[in-house]
mmCIF file of the C-alpha atoms, coordinates in Angstrom:
data_MODEL
# 
_entry.id   MODEL 
# 
loop_
_atom_site.group_PDB 
_atom_site.id 
_atom_site.type_symbol 
_atom_site.label_atom_id 
_atom_site.label_alt_id 
_atom_site.label_comp_id 
_atom_site.label_asym_id 
_atom_site.label_entity_id 
_atom_site.label_seq_id 
_atom_site.pdbx_PDB_ins_code 
_atom_site.Cartn_x 
_atom_site.Cartn_y 
_atom_site.Cartn_z 
_atom_site.occupancy 
_atom_site.B_iso_or_equiv 
_atom_site.pdbx_formal_charge 
_atom_site.auth_seq_id 
_atom_site.auth_comp_id 
_atom_site.auth_asym_id 
_atom_site.auth_atom_id 
_atom_site.pdbx_PDB_model_num 
ATOM 1   C CA . UNK A 1 1   ? 0.063   12.666  -13.493 1.00 0.00 ? 1   UNK A CA 1 
ATOM 2   C CA . UNK A 1 2   ? -1.597  10.572  -9.932  1.00 0.00 ? 2   UNK A CA 1 
ATOM 3   C CA . UNK A 1 3   ? -4.244  12.044  -8.256  1.00 0.00 ? 3   UNK A CA 1 
ATOM 4   C CA . UNK A 1 4   ? -5.458  10.876  -5.386  1.00 0.00 ? 4   UNK A CA 1 
ATOM 5   C CA . UNK A 1 5   ? -8.255  11.015  -3.854  1.00 0.00 ? 5   UNK A CA 1 
ATOM 6   C CA . UNK A 1 6   ? -8.023  11.522  0.351   1.00 0.00 ? 6   UNK A CA 1 
ATOM 7   C CA . UNK A 1 7   ? -10.897 9.934   2.711   1.00 0.00 ? 7   UNK A CA 1 
ATOM 8   C CA . UNK A 1 8   ? -11.605 10.102  6.122   1.00 0.00 ? 8   UNK A CA 1 
ATOM 9   C CA . UNK A 1 9   ? -13.870 6.836   6.610   1.00 0.00 ? 9   UNK A CA 1 
ATOM 10  C CA . UNK A 1 10  ? -13.089 6.411   10.955  1.00 0.00 ? 10  UNK A CA 1 
ATOM 11  C CA . UNK A 1 11  ? -10.830 9.080   10.917  1.00 0.00 ? 11  UNK A CA 1 
ATOM 12  C CA . UNK A 1 12  ? -7.259  8.209   10.364  1.00 0.00 ? 12  UNK A CA 1 
ATOM 13  C CA . UNK A 1 13  ? -7.023  9.507   6.566   1.00 0.00 ? 13  UNK A CA 1 
ATOM 14  C CA . UNK A 1 14  ? -6.602  6.757   3.663   1.00 0.00 ? 14  UNK A CA 1 
ATOM 15  C CA . UNK A 1 15  ? -4.951  8.261   0.249   1.00 0.00 ? 15  UNK A CA 1 
ATOM 16  C CA . UNK A 1 16  ? -6.617  6.208   -2.551  1.00 0.00 ? 16  UNK A CA 1 
ATOM 17  C CA . UNK A 1 17  ? -5.535  6.593   -6.470  1.00 0.00 ? 17  UNK A CA 1 
ATOM 18  C CA . UNK A 1 18  ? -4.019  5.144   -9.118  1.00 0.00 ? 18  UNK A CA 1 
ATOM 19  C CA . UNK A 1 19  ? 0.115   4.869   -10.581 1.00 0.00 ? 19  UNK A CA 1 
ATOM 20  C CA . UNK A 1 20  ? 0.178   5.202   -14.056 1.00 0.00 ? 20  UNK A CA 1 
ATOM 21  C CA . UNK A 1 21  ? -0.417  2.678   -16.524 1.00 0.00 ? 21  UNK A CA 1 
ATOM 22  C CA . UNK A 1 22  ? 3.705   2.872   -18.301 1.00 0.00 ? 22  UNK A CA 1 
ATOM 23  C CA . UNK A 1 23  ? 4.884   2.975   -14.589 1.00 0.00 ? 23  UNK A CA 1 
ATOM 24  C CA . UNK A 1 24  ? 2.629   -0.683  -13.819 1.00 0.00 ? 24  UNK A CA 1 
ATOM 25  C CA . UNK A 1 25  ? 3.830   -2.052  -16.385 1.00 0.00 ? 25  UNK A CA 1 
ATOM 26  C CA . UNK A 1 26  ? 7.900   -1.031  -15.933 1.00 0.00 ? 26  UNK A CA 1 
ATOM 27  C CA . UNK A 1 27  ? 7.605   -1.570  -12.540 1.00 0.00 ? 27  UNK A CA 1 
ATOM 28  C CA . UNK A 1 28  ? 6.696   -5.555  -13.711 1.00 0.00 ? 28  UNK A CA 1 
ATOM 29  C CA . UNK A 1 29  ? 9.361   -5.979  -15.999 1.00 0.00 ? 29  UNK A CA 1 
ATOM 30  C CA . UNK A 1 30  ? 11.529  -4.784  -13.667 1.00 0.00 ? 30  UNK A CA 1 
ATOM 31  C CA . UNK A 1 31  ? 10.413  -7.295  -10.852 1.00 0.00 ? 31  UNK A CA 1 
ATOM 32  C CA . UNK A 1 32  ? 10.308  -10.278 -13.686 1.00 0.00 ? 32  UNK A CA 1 
ATOM 33  C CA . UNK A 1 33  ? 13.987  -9.208  -15.110 1.00 0.00 ? 33  UNK A CA 1 
ATOM 34  C CA . UNK A 1 34  ? 17.446  -10.663 -13.967 1.00 0.00 ? 34  UNK A CA 1 
ATOM 35  C CA . UNK A 1 35  ? 18.692  -7.658  -13.983 1.00 0.00 ? 35  UNK A CA 1 
ATOM 36  C CA . UNK A 1 36  ? 16.204  -6.312  -10.505 1.00 0.00 ? 36  UNK A CA 1 
ATOM 37  C CA . UNK A 1 37  ? 18.256  -5.298  -7.413  1.00 0.00 ? 37  UNK A CA 1 
ATOM 38  C CA . UNK A 1 38  ? 16.693  -7.147  -4.901  1.00 0.00 ? 38  UNK A CA 1 
ATOM 39  C CA . UNK A 1 39  ? 16.948  -9.582  -1.378  1.00 0.00 ? 39  UNK A CA 1 
ATOM 40  C CA . UNK A 1 40  ? 14.737  -11.537 0.648   1.00 0.00 ? 40  UNK A CA 1 
ATOM 41  C CA . UNK A 1 41  ? 12.521  -9.427  3.356   1.00 0.00 ? 41  UNK A CA 1 
ATOM 42  C CA . UNK A 1 42  ? 10.454  -12.303 4.872   1.00 0.00 ? 42  UNK A CA 1 
ATOM 43  C CA . UNK A 1 43  ? 11.672  -12.446 7.546   1.00 0.00 ? 43  UNK A CA 1 
ATOM 44  C CA . UNK A 1 44  ? 10.839  -9.381  9.041   1.00 0.00 ? 44  UNK A CA 1 
ATOM 45  C CA . UNK A 1 45  ? 7.357   -9.143  7.863   1.00 0.00 ? 45  UNK A CA 1 
ATOM 46  C CA . UNK A 1 46  ? 4.163   -10.742 9.151   1.00 0.00 ? 46  UNK A CA 1 
ATOM 47  C CA . UNK A 1 47  ? 2.628   -11.784 5.832   1.00 0.00 ? 47  UNK A CA 1 
ATOM 48  C CA . UNK A 1 48  ? 2.597   -15.700 5.470   1.00 0.00 ? 48  UNK A CA 1 
ATOM 49  C CA . UNK A 1 49  ? 3.899   -14.331 2.113   1.00 0.00 ? 49  UNK A CA 1 
ATOM 50  C CA . UNK A 1 50  ? 6.664   -16.583 0.155   1.00 0.00 ? 50  UNK A CA 1 
ATOM 51  C CA . UNK A 1 51  ? 7.682   -14.449 -2.505  1.00 0.00 ? 51  UNK A CA 1 
ATOM 52  C CA . UNK A 1 52  ? 8.793   -10.681 -0.409  1.00 0.00 ? 52  UNK A CA 1 
ATOM 53  C CA . UNK A 1 53  ? 11.797  -8.753  -1.575  1.00 0.00 ? 53  UNK A CA 1 
ATOM 54  C CA . UNK A 1 54  ? 13.839  -6.013  -0.161  1.00 0.00 ? 54  UNK A CA 1 
ATOM 55  C CA . UNK A 1 55  ? 13.904  -3.238  -3.552  1.00 0.00 ? 55  UNK A CA 1 
ATOM 56  C CA . UNK A 1 56  ? 16.641  -0.630  -3.968  1.00 0.00 ? 56  UNK A CA 1 
ATOM 57  C CA . UNK A 1 57  ? 14.005  2.581   -3.234  1.00 0.00 ? 57  UNK A CA 1 
ATOM 58  C CA . UNK A 1 58  ? 17.285  3.881   -5.822  1.00 0.00 ? 58  UNK A CA 1 
ATOM 59  C CA . UNK A 1 59  ? 17.195  2.221   -8.165  1.00 0.00 ? 59  UNK A CA 1 
ATOM 60  C CA . UNK A 1 60  ? 13.805  1.167   -8.863  1.00 0.00 ? 60  UNK A CA 1 
ATOM 61  C CA . UNK A 1 61  ? 12.749  4.720   -9.308  1.00 0.00 ? 61  UNK A CA 1 
ATOM 62  C CA . UNK A 1 62  ? 15.652  5.103   -11.917 1.00 0.00 ? 62  UNK A CA 1 
ATOM 63  C CA . UNK A 1 63  ? 14.376  1.982   -13.897 1.00 0.00 ? 63  UNK A CA 1 
ATOM 64  C CA . UNK A 1 64  ? 10.578  2.485   -13.604 1.00 0.00 ? 64  UNK A CA 1 
ATOM 65  C CA . UNK A 1 65  ? 10.031  5.949   -11.246 1.00 0.00 ? 65  UNK A CA 1 
ATOM 66  C CA . UNK A 1 66  ? 8.173   4.776   -8.846  1.00 0.00 ? 66  UNK A CA 1 
ATOM 67  C CA . UNK A 1 67  ? 9.023   6.810   -6.821  1.00 0.00 ? 67  UNK A CA 1 
ATOM 68  C CA . UNK A 1 68  ? 8.508   9.458   -8.264  1.00 0.00 ? 68  UNK A CA 1 
ATOM 69  C CA . UNK A 1 69  ? 4.992   8.752   -8.189  1.00 0.00 ? 69  UNK A CA 1 
ATOM 70  C CA . UNK A 1 70  ? 4.863   7.452   -5.352  1.00 0.00 ? 70  UNK A CA 1 
ATOM 71  C CA . UNK A 1 71  ? 6.460   11.137  -3.711  1.00 0.00 ? 71  UNK A CA 1 
ATOM 72  C CA . UNK A 1 72  ? 3.640   12.510  -6.736  1.00 0.00 ? 72  UNK A CA 1 
ATOM 73  C CA . UNK A 1 73  ? 0.361   10.584  -4.538  1.00 0.00 ? 73  UNK A CA 1 
ATOM 74  C CA . UNK A 1 74  ? 2.154   11.124  -0.994  1.00 0.00 ? 74  UNK A CA 1 
ATOM 75  C CA . UNK A 1 75  ? 2.853   15.091  -1.901  1.00 0.00 ? 75  UNK A CA 1 
ATOM 76  C CA . UNK A 1 76  ? -1.034  15.441  -2.525  1.00 0.00 ? 76  UNK A CA 1 
ATOM 77  C CA . UNK A 1 77  ? -2.327  12.572  -0.049  1.00 0.00 ? 77  UNK A CA 1 
ATOM 78  C CA . UNK A 1 78  ? -0.585  14.981  2.705   1.00 0.00 ? 78  UNK A CA 1 
ATOM 79  C CA . UNK A 1 79  ? -1.798  18.595  1.354   1.00 0.00 ? 79  UNK A CA 1 
ATOM 80  C CA . UNK A 1 80  ? -4.986  17.388  0.947   1.00 0.00 ? 80  UNK A CA 1 
ATOM 81  C CA . UNK A 1 81  ? -4.706  16.719  5.434   1.00 0.00 ? 81  UNK A CA 1 
ATOM 82  C CA . UNK A 1 82  ? -3.016  19.472  6.689   1.00 0.00 ? 82  UNK A CA 1 
ATOM 83  C CA . UNK A 1 83  ? -2.359  21.369  3.877   1.00 0.00 ? 83  UNK A CA 1 
ATOM 84  C CA . UNK A 1 84  ? 1.531   21.337  3.631   1.00 0.00 ? 84  UNK A CA 1 
ATOM 85  C CA . UNK A 1 85  ? 3.408   20.720  1.554   1.00 0.00 ? 85  UNK A CA 1 
ATOM 86  C CA . UNK A 1 86  ? 5.884   18.496  1.833   1.00 0.00 ? 86  UNK A CA 1 
ATOM 87  C CA . UNK A 1 87  ? 9.716   19.318  0.720   1.00 0.00 ? 87  UNK A CA 1 
ATOM 88  C CA . UNK A 1 88  ? 11.119  16.056  1.647   1.00 0.00 ? 88  UNK A CA 1 
ATOM 89  C CA . UNK A 1 89  ? 10.785  12.350  1.827   1.00 0.00 ? 89  UNK A CA 1 
ATOM 90  C CA . UNK A 1 90  ? 12.866  9.520   2.278   1.00 0.00 ? 90  UNK A CA 1 
ATOM 91  C CA . UNK A 1 91  ? 11.857  5.725   1.895   1.00 0.00 ? 91  UNK A CA 1 
ATOM 92  C CA . UNK A 1 92  ? 13.248  2.983   4.623   1.00 0.00 ? 92  UNK A CA 1 
ATOM 93  C CA . UNK A 1 93  ? 12.022  0.485   3.457   1.00 0.00 ? 93  UNK A CA 1 
ATOM 94  C CA . UNK A 1 94  ? 9.814   -0.521  0.366   1.00 0.00 ? 94  UNK A CA 1 
ATOM 95  C CA . UNK A 1 95  ? 9.315   -4.401  -1.403  1.00 0.00 ? 95  UNK A CA 1 
ATOM 96  C CA . UNK A 1 96  ? 7.319   -6.829  -2.929  1.00 0.00 ? 96  UNK A CA 1 
ATOM 97  C CA . UNK A 1 97  ? 4.766   -8.954  -2.229  1.00 0.00 ? 97  UNK A CA 1 
ATOM 98  C CA . UNK A 1 98  ? 4.680   -11.671 -4.845  1.00 0.00 ? 98  UNK A CA 1 
ATOM 99  C CA . UNK A 1 99  ? 1.526   -13.385 -2.734  1.00 0.00 ? 99  UNK A CA 1 
ATOM 100 C CA . UNK A 1 100 ? -0.140  -16.784 -4.710  1.00 0.00 ? 100 UNK A CA 1 
ATOM 101 C CA . UNK A 1 101 ? -3.475  -18.625 -3.620  1.00 0.00 ? 101 UNK A CA 1 
ATOM 102 C CA . UNK A 1 102 ? -3.957  -18.949 0.274   1.00 0.00 ? 102 UNK A CA 1 
ATOM 103 C CA . UNK A 1 103 ? -1.125  -16.674 1.371   1.00 0.00 ? 103 UNK A CA 1 
ATOM 104 C CA . UNK A 1 104 ? -1.765  -13.612 3.725   1.00 0.00 ? 104 UNK A CA 1 
ATOM 105 C CA . UNK A 1 105 ? -0.693  -11.187 5.836   1.00 0.00 ? 105 UNK A CA 1 
ATOM 106 C CA . UNK A 1 106 ? -2.592  -10.789 9.230   1.00 0.00 ? 106 UNK A CA 1 
ATOM 107 C CA . UNK A 1 107 ? -2.932  -7.567  10.702  1.00 0.00 ? 107 UNK A CA 1 
ATOM 108 C CA . UNK A 1 108 ? -0.479  -5.292  11.664  1.00 0.00 ? 108 UNK A CA 1 
ATOM 109 C CA . UNK A 1 109 ? 0.462   -1.763  11.568  1.00 0.00 ? 109 UNK A CA 1 
ATOM 110 C CA . UNK A 1 110 ? 3.829   -0.478  10.142  1.00 0.00 ? 110 UNK A CA 1 
ATOM 111 C CA . UNK A 1 111 ? 6.759   2.061   10.772  1.00 0.00 ? 111 UNK A CA 1 
ATOM 112 C CA . UNK A 1 112 ? 8.132   5.463   9.358   1.00 0.00 ? 112 UNK A CA 1 
ATOM 113 C CA . UNK A 1 113 ? 5.216   8.811   9.410   1.00 0.00 ? 113 UNK A CA 1 
ATOM 114 C CA . UNK A 1 114 ? 3.690   7.007   5.920   1.00 0.00 ? 114 UNK A CA 1 
ATOM 115 C CA . UNK A 1 115 ? 2.860   4.065   4.281   1.00 0.00 ? 115 UNK A CA 1 
ATOM 116 C CA . UNK A 1 116 ? 1.023   3.012   1.247   1.00 0.00 ? 116 UNK A CA 1 
ATOM 117 C CA . UNK A 1 117 ? 0.452   -0.357  -0.436  1.00 0.00 ? 117 UNK A CA 1 
ATOM 118 C CA . UNK A 1 118 ? -0.355  -0.332  -4.129  1.00 0.00 ? 118 UNK A CA 1 
ATOM 119 C CA . UNK A 1 119 ? -1.079  -3.271  -6.525  1.00 0.00 ? 119 UNK A CA 1 
ATOM 120 C CA . UNK A 1 120 ? 1.209   -4.321  -10.055 1.00 0.00 ? 120 UNK A CA 1 
ATOM 121 C CA . UNK A 1 121 ? -1.205  -7.811  -10.668 1.00 0.00 ? 121 UNK A CA 1 
ATOM 122 C CA . UNK A 1 122 ? -4.461  -9.040  -9.600  1.00 0.00 ? 122 UNK A CA 1 
ATOM 123 C CA . UNK A 1 123 ? -4.677  -12.073 -9.503  1.00 0.00 ? 123 UNK A CA 1 
ATOM 124 C CA . UNK A 1 124 ? -7.886  -14.422 -10.958 1.00 0.00 ? 124 UNK A CA 1 
ATOM 125 C CA . UNK A 1 125 ? -9.919  -15.636 -8.124  1.00 0.00 ? 125 UNK A CA 1 
ATOM 126 C CA . UNK A 1 126 ? -13.204 -18.280 -9.559  1.00 0.00 ? 126 UNK A CA 1 
ATOM 127 C CA . UNK A 1 127 ? -16.314 -17.336 -8.870  1.00 0.00 ? 127 UNK A CA 1 
ATOM 128 C CA . UNK A 1 128 ? -18.465 -19.709 -10.060 1.00 0.00 ? 128 UNK A CA 1 
ATOM 129 C CA . UNK A 1 129 ? -18.065 -22.163 -6.576  1.00 0.00 ? 129 UNK A CA 1 
ATOM 130 C CA . UNK A 1 130 ? -18.039 -19.543 -4.383  1.00 0.00 ? 130 UNK A CA 1 
ATOM 131 C CA . UNK A 1 131 ? -20.049 -17.328 -1.690  1.00 0.00 ? 131 UNK A CA 1 
ATOM 132 C CA . UNK A 1 132 ? -21.252 -13.544 -3.218  1.00 0.00 ? 132 UNK A CA 1 
ATOM 133 C CA . UNK A 1 133 ? -19.416 -13.457 0.509   1.00 0.00 ? 133 UNK A CA 1 
ATOM 134 C CA . UNK A 1 134 ? -15.830 -14.935 -0.424  1.00 0.00 ? 134 UNK A CA 1 
ATOM 135 C CA . UNK A 1 135 ? -15.954 -13.313 -3.747  1.00 0.00 ? 135 UNK A CA 1 
ATOM 136 C CA . UNK A 1 136 ? -16.145 -9.743  -2.157  1.00 0.00 ? 136 UNK A CA 1 
ATOM 137 C CA . UNK A 1 137 ? -13.421 -9.600  -0.063  1.00 0.00 ? 137 UNK A CA 1 
ATOM 138 C CA . UNK A 1 138 ? -10.890 -12.924 -1.782  1.00 0.00 ? 138 UNK A CA 1 
ATOM 139 C CA . UNK A 1 139 ? -7.573  -10.878 -1.865  1.00 0.00 ? 139 UNK A CA 1 
ATOM 140 C CA . UNK A 1 140 ? -8.604  -7.767  -0.098  1.00 0.00 ? 140 UNK A CA 1 
ATOM 141 C CA . UNK A 1 141 ? -7.466  -5.545  1.755   1.00 0.00 ? 141 UNK A CA 1 
ATOM 142 C CA . UNK A 1 142 ? -8.669  -4.423  5.568   1.00 0.00 ? 142 UNK A CA 1 
ATOM 143 C CA . UNK A 1 143 ? -8.455  -1.118  7.207   1.00 0.00 ? 143 UNK A CA 1 
ATOM 144 C CA . UNK A 1 144 ? -9.139  -1.684  10.942  1.00 0.00 ? 144 UNK A CA 1 
ATOM 145 C CA . UNK A 1 145 ? -8.989  2.574   13.222  1.00 0.00 ? 145 UNK A CA 1 
ATOM 146 C CA . UNK A 1 146 ? -10.625 1.135   17.215  1.00 0.00 ? 146 UNK A CA 1 
ATOM 147 C CA . UNK A 1 147 ? -13.799 -0.061  17.779  1.00 0.00 ? 147 UNK A CA 1 
ATOM 148 C CA . UNK A 1 148 ? -17.325 -0.537  15.750  1.00 0.00 ? 148 UNK A CA 1 
ATOM 149 C CA . UNK A 1 149 ? -20.182 3.345   16.521  1.00 0.00 ? 149 UNK A CA 1 
ATOM 150 C CA . UNK A 1 150 ? -22.904 4.455   15.179  1.00 0.00 ? 150 UNK A CA 1 
ATOM 151 C CA . UNK A 1 151 ? -21.629 6.123   12.165  1.00 0.00 ? 151 UNK A CA 1 
ATOM 152 C CA . UNK A 1 152 ? -18.575 4.713   12.910  1.00 0.00 ? 152 UNK A CA 1 
ATOM 153 C CA . UNK A 1 153 ? -17.599 1.488   11.706  1.00 0.00 ? 153 UNK A CA 1 
ATOM 154 C CA . UNK A 1 154 ? -13.787 0.052   12.304  1.00 0.00 ? 154 UNK A CA 1 
ATOM 155 C CA . UNK A 1 155 ? -13.773 -1.721  9.651   1.00 0.00 ? 155 UNK A CA 1 
ATOM 156 C CA . UNK A 1 156 ? -12.256 -0.055  5.988   1.00 0.00 ? 156 UNK A CA 1 
ATOM 157 C CA . UNK A 1 157 ? -11.812 -3.219  3.225   1.00 0.00 ? 157 UNK A CA 1 
ATOM 158 C CA . UNK A 1 158 ? -10.523 -2.450  -0.286  1.00 0.00 ? 158 UNK A CA 1 
ATOM 159 C CA . UNK A 1 159 ? -10.956 -4.838  -3.019  1.00 0.00 ? 159 UNK A CA 1 
ATOM 160 C CA . UNK A 1 160 ? -7.752  -3.359  -5.702  1.00 0.00 ? 160 UNK A CA 1 
ATOM 161 C CA . UNK A 1 161 ? -7.402  -2.962  -9.050  1.00 0.00 ? 161 UNK A CA 1 
ATOM 162 C CA . UNK A 1 162 ? -4.827  -2.431  -11.183 1.00 0.00 ? 162 UNK A CA 1 
ATOM 163 C CA . UNK A 1 163 ? -2.591  0.423   -10.412 1.00 0.00 ? 163 UNK A CA 1 
ATOM 164 C CA . UNK A 1 164 ? -4.262  1.677   -7.450  1.00 0.00 ? 164 UNK A CA 1 
ATOM 165 C CA . UNK A 1 165 ? -2.231  2.999   -4.331  1.00 0.00 ? 165 UNK A CA 1 
ATOM 166 C CA . UNK A 1 166 ? -3.295  3.542   -0.941  1.00 0.00 ? 166 UNK A CA 1 
ATOM 167 C CA . UNK A 1 167 ? -1.604  5.610   1.926   1.00 0.00 ? 167 UNK A CA 1 
ATOM 168 C CA . UNK A 1 168 ? -2.024  5.652   5.343   1.00 0.00 ? 168 UNK A CA 1 
ATOM 169 C CA . UNK A 1 169 ? -1.019  6.953   8.862   1.00 0.00 ? 169 UNK A CA 1 
ATOM 170 C CA . UNK A 1 170 ? 1.851   4.021   9.456   1.00 0.00 ? 170 UNK A CA 1 
ATOM 171 C CA . UNK A 1 171 ? 0.482   2.956   12.760  1.00 0.00 ? 171 UNK A CA 1 
ATOM 172 C CA . UNK A 1 172 ? -3.072  2.015   11.096  1.00 0.00 ? 172 UNK A CA 1 
ATOM 173 C CA . UNK A 1 173 ? -3.588  -1.602  11.675  1.00 0.00 ? 173 UNK A CA 1 
ATOM 174 C CA . UNK A 1 174 ? -4.035  -3.114  8.407   1.00 0.00 ? 174 UNK A CA 1 
ATOM 175 C CA . UNK A 1 175 ? -4.503  -7.427  6.855   1.00 0.00 ? 175 UNK A CA 1 
ATOM 176 C CA . UNK A 1 176 ? -5.135  -8.931  3.548   1.00 0.00 ? 176 UNK A CA 1 
ATOM 177 C CA . UNK A 1 177 ? -7.178  -12.054 2.797   1.00 0.00 ? 177 UNK A CA 1 
ATOM 178 C CA . UNK A 1 178 ? -6.232  -15.086 1.439   1.00 0.00 ? 178 UNK A CA 1 
ATOM 179 C CA . UNK A 1 179 ? -7.477  -15.172 -2.128  1.00 0.00 ? 179 UNK A CA 1 
ATOM 180 C CA . UNK A 1 180 ? -8.165  -18.583 -3.662  1.00 0.00 ? 180 UNK A CA 1 
ATOM 181 C CA . UNK A 1 181 ? -6.312  -18.586 -8.215  1.00 0.00 ? 181 UNK A CA 1 
ATOM 182 C CA . UNK A 1 182 ? -3.982  -19.704 -10.552 1.00 0.00 ? 182 UNK A CA 1 
ATOM 183 C CA . UNK A 1 183 ? -1.848  -16.134 -10.614 1.00 0.00 ? 183 UNK A CA 1 
ATOM 184 C CA . UNK A 1 184 ? -0.529  -13.335 -8.599  1.00 0.00 ? 184 UNK A CA 1 
ATOM 185 C CA . UNK A 1 185 ? -0.806  -10.762 -6.660  1.00 0.00 ? 185 UNK A CA 1 
ATOM 186 C CA . UNK A 1 186 ? 1.381   -8.489  -6.838  1.00 0.00 ? 186 UNK A CA 1 
ATOM 187 C CA . UNK A 1 187 ? 2.167   -5.405  -4.222  1.00 0.00 ? 187 UNK A CA 1 
ATOM 188 C CA . UNK A 1 188 ? 4.562   -2.905  -3.323  1.00 0.00 ? 188 UNK A CA 1 
ATOM 189 C CA . UNK A 1 189 ? 4.518   -1.764  -0.489  1.00 0.00 ? 189 UNK A CA 1 
ATOM 190 C CA . UNK A 1 190 ? 6.738   1.554   1.600   1.00 0.00 ? 190 UNK A CA 1 
ATOM 191 C CA . UNK A 1 191 ? 7.299   2.989   4.816   1.00 0.00 ? 191 UNK A CA 1 
ATOM 192 C CA . UNK A 1 192 ? 8.967   6.399   3.865   1.00 0.00 ? 192 UNK A CA 1 
ATOM 193 C CA . UNK A 1 193 ? 9.505   10.315  5.969   1.00 0.00 ? 193 UNK A CA 1 
ATOM 194 C CA . UNK A 1 194 ? 8.117   13.423  5.877   1.00 0.00 ? 194 UNK A CA 1 
ATOM 195 C CA . UNK A 1 195 ? 8.931   16.607  6.986   1.00 0.00 ? 195 UNK A CA 1 
ATOM 196 C CA . UNK A 1 196 ? 9.418   16.145  10.646  1.00 0.00 ? 196 UNK A CA 1 
ATOM 197 C CA . UNK A 1 197 ? 7.203   19.708  10.901  1.00 0.00 ? 197 UNK A CA 1 
ATOM 198 C CA . UNK A 1 198 ? 4.840   18.086  8.900   1.00 0.00 ? 198 UNK A CA 1 
ATOM 199 C CA . UNK A 1 199 ? 4.492   14.822  10.504  1.00 0.00 ? 199 UNK A CA 1 
ATOM 200 C CA . UNK A 1 200 ? 4.195   17.170  14.349  1.00 0.00 ? 200 UNK A CA 1 
ATOM 201 C CA . UNK A 1 201 ? 1.341   19.552  13.470  1.00 0.00 ? 201 UNK A CA 1 
ATOM 202 C CA . UNK A 1 202 ? -1.755  17.678  15.145  1.00 0.00 ? 202 UNK A CA 1 
ATOM 203 C CA . UNK A 1 203 ? 0.516   17.823  18.442  1.00 0.00 ? 203 UNK A CA 1 
ATOM 204 C CA . UNK A 1 204 ? 1.602   21.705  17.775  1.00 0.00 ? 204 UNK A CA 1 
ATOM 205 C CA . UNK A 1 205 ? -1.971  22.357  17.274  1.00 0.00 ? 205 UNK A CA 1 
ATOM 206 C CA . UNK A 1 206 ? -2.487  21.052  20.202  1.00 0.00 ? 206 UNK A CA 1 
ATOM 207 C CA . UNK A 1 207 ? -0.333  21.778  22.378  1.00 0.00 ? 207 UNK A CA 1 
# 
């Protein structure tokens, strides 16, 4: 069962955890097969990425169990952040990004209530001819909020590993750095809706 750790480095809470290796393997097998149900989605997304495909969440879950693992992670994230259990989760969109060298995702945000990204393949950036900064940041995801202040950074940078999943509020700005290498970086991004009552919890507390 996935375990999620919730952190709040600059205000909005970020959930960071893992999906099972068995699920990672099933997802890659399905996405690399001739049976995958998908459609080109690049025209509707922010990324400068050639291969971005919209997936059917029901079929994806039937083939891989990924939807069930996402539901568990999002449920743990929401429970930790609000002390409330979700009773529903709907996917208006879930898509795969197969990023090649020099491709990138500019700063953007999502729709829905909660968004997330998980990783099933990681690129192999060469390290010998790169500076320390380049080696650390190639292909990293950057989450951005507010402005830089003392003891309150505006940037959280994370270098993902296979099986990592990150969840965050839909409005949180983020971007993905380009990388160098000859392998793809496969990420699966999603937007989801949860219980409206939980989504509105902070507004209700304020009023």
